N, C-alpha and C positions, 0 to 999 in steps of 0.2 A: 555514810561512813563506808570506808573501803577497808576490807580485811584481806591481808595477804597470808596465805598458808605456806608451809614449808615441809619438805621431806625429812629434814633433820634439824635438831636443835642448833647445830653449828650454823646452818644457813640462816636461821632466825636471828642468831647473835650477830652474824655478819650484816644483816639488814639493819639491826639496831645501831651498829657502829656506823654504817653508811649514812643513816638518817641523822645521827648526831653530827657527823662531819659536814653534812650538806644542809644542816638546819631545816630538815623536814619535820614538821609537827606530827609526831606519832609516837606510839609506844608498843612494847611487847605486852600481849595479853594472853590469858589462857584461851585455848581454842573454844570458840562458842559452840554450844550444844548442837546447833543446827548444821554444823560443818564437820566433816571428817577429813583428816589429813594424816600425813606420815608422822608428825610429831605433835605434841600437845600444846605447842605455842603458835601464836599468830601475831601479825603486826597490824595495828589499827591506825588508819590515817583518816583525818577528817578531810574529805575531798570528794570531788565528783568526776574528775577526768580520768577514767580508766585507761584510755589510750595513752595519755601522757605518762602516767605512772608505769604502765607496762613498758613503754619505750625507754624510760629512764633506767629501769631495772635491767633491761636487756643490754643497753649501751654500756652499763657499768658492771656487767657480768655478775649480777646478783641472782643467785639461784632461788627459785621459788616454785611452789607446786601450783597454786591457783591464786587468782585475784578475784575477789567478789565484792559486790556492792550490797550492803545490808542496811535495813532500816531506812529512815528518812533523814536526809541532811537538813539542818536548820539554816 
């Protein structure tokens, strides 16, 4: 699982809208306890390719704080 954190709630909402428009399988979640970030929301994606996700966000000017891989993907 990949979790993207944000500095602001607005950035998290922009990510959610971007994901819906681009059919990315993911959703807004409360910030997991093991992560600290600027706002209390994160975006969860079931994926493995951190590089691809980072590149996509940067190419589309989606602001984020950090991208982390958590847990074990099935």
